[in-house]
C-alpha positions in Angstrom: 71.4 178.4 175.0 72.4 174.7 175.3 72.6 174.3 171.5 74.8 177.6 171.2 77.1 176.2 174.1 77.3 172.7 172.4 78.2 174.3 169.0 80.9 176.4 170.5 82.3 173.5 172.4 82.2 171.3 169.3 84.0 173.8 167.1 86.8 174.3 169.8 87.3 170.6 170.0 87.3 170.1 166.3 89.9 172.8 165.8 92.2 171.3 168.4 92.0 168.0 166.8 93.1 169.3 163.5 95.9 171.3 165.2 97.6 168.2 166.6 99.3 167.0 163.7 103.0 167.8 163.1 103.9 171.1 161.7 104.9 171.1 157.9 108.6 171.1 157.1 110.3 174.4 156.3 110.1 176.3 153.1 110.8 174.9 149.6 114.4 175.9 149.7 115.2 174.5 153.0 116.5 170.8 153.7 113.8 168.2 153.7 114.2 165.1 156.0 112.8 161.7 155.2 113.3 158.4 157.3 112.9 155.1 155.4 112.2 152.0 157.6 113.0 148.3 156.5 111.8 145.2 158.1 113.4 142.0 156.7 112.3 138.5 157.0 113.5 137.1 160.3 116.9 135.6 159.9 117.6 137.5 156.8 118.6 141.0 158.3 122.3 140.6 157.5 121.7 139.5 154.0 119.3 142.5 153.5 122.0 145.0 154.9 124.8 143.4 152.6 122.6 143.8 149.5 121.5 147.2 150.6 125.1 148.5 151.2 126.3 146.9 147.8 123.4 147.9 145.5 121.6 150.9 146.9 123.9 152.8 149.4 126.6 153.7 146.5 123.6 155.3 144.7 122.6 157.4 147.6 126.3 158.5 148.2 126.3 159.5 144.4 123.2 161.7 145.1 125.0 163.3 148.0 128.0 164.0 145.8 125.8 165.5 143.1 124.1 167.8 145.7 120.6 166.3 145.6 121.0 164.9 149.0 122.9 166.5 151.9 123.5 163.4 154.0 122.6 159.7 154.6 122.5 158.0 157.8 122.0 154.2 158.4 120.8 153.0 161.8 119.6 149.8 163.5 117.9 149.4 166.9 120.2 148.2 169.8 117.2 146.1 171.3 114.3 144.4 169.7 110.6 145.4 170.0 107.5 143.5 169.3 107.1 141.8 166.0 104.4 144.2 164.8 106.5 147.2 165.6 109.8 145.9 164.7 112.1 147.5 162.1 115.6 146.4 161.3 117.1 149.5 159.6 116.3 153.2 159.5 117.9 155.2 156.7 117.6 159.0 157.3 118.2 161.2 154.2 118.5 165.0 154.3 117.6 166.2 151.0 118.6 169.7 149.7 115.0 170.7 149.5 111.4 169.2 149.4 111.1 169.3 145.6 114.1 167.1 145.2 112.8 164.8 147.9 109.5 164.3 146.3 110.5 164.1 142.5 112.1 161.4 140.6 115.8 161.9 139.7 116.2 162.2 135.9 119.8 161.0 136.1 119.2 157.9 138.3 119.0 155.4 135.5 122.5 156.7 134.1 123.9 156.6 137.7 122.8 153.0 138.1 124.3 151.9 134.8 127.6 153.7 135.6 127.8 152.2 139.1 126.8 148.6 138.1 127.8 147.8 134.6 126.8 144.2 135.2 123.1 145.0 135.1 122.1 141.3 135.3 123.8 140.8 138.5 122.5 144.2 139.9 118.8 143.3 138.9 119.1 139.7 140.4 120.4 141.1 143.8 118.0 144.0 143.9 115.2 141.5 143.3 116.6 139.3 146.2 116.7 142.3 148.5 113.1 143.0 147.9 112.1 139.3 148.1 113.3 139.2 151.8 111.8 142.5 152.6 108.6 142.2 154.7 107.8 145.9 155.0 109.1 149.4 154.1 107.7 152.7 154.9 108.9 156.3 154.4 108.2 159.0 157.1 108.9 162.7 156.4 110.0 164.3 159.7 110.3 167.8 161.1 112.7 169.0 163.6 110.7 171.1 166.1 113.5 171.4 168.7 113.2 174.9 170.1 116.0 177.2 169.4 118.5 177.8 172.3 118.1 181.1 174.0 
């Protein structure tokens, strides 16, 4: 009897552990949201942002214009946190759907060449942007706000 009770308790506990994760994002034809976090070397936050706005943001806007992305939002925290949890910029992108969010854009290379004809300068500045970057992580997010009744 004790082993049966233990087995039952263990199975209930295990199933609740697996159920605690975030729910998956909507269906394949629904918008898909990704947050991209950037942590620059201390003292180089403004340099990173300047390079990001010059050499990456226009590409994101071109993807919005092409319909691959629905929106792009750039944020920075108002206050600072601990160094291990610090991030300097969060870029939230709403993609048209999960497929477009998780596959390479076949037109990206031509978009880059169109936006930045001086490829030498573009590549040097992008290299510098990544040299001063300490950390970068991507986080898919799901809006689970209950619908208003």
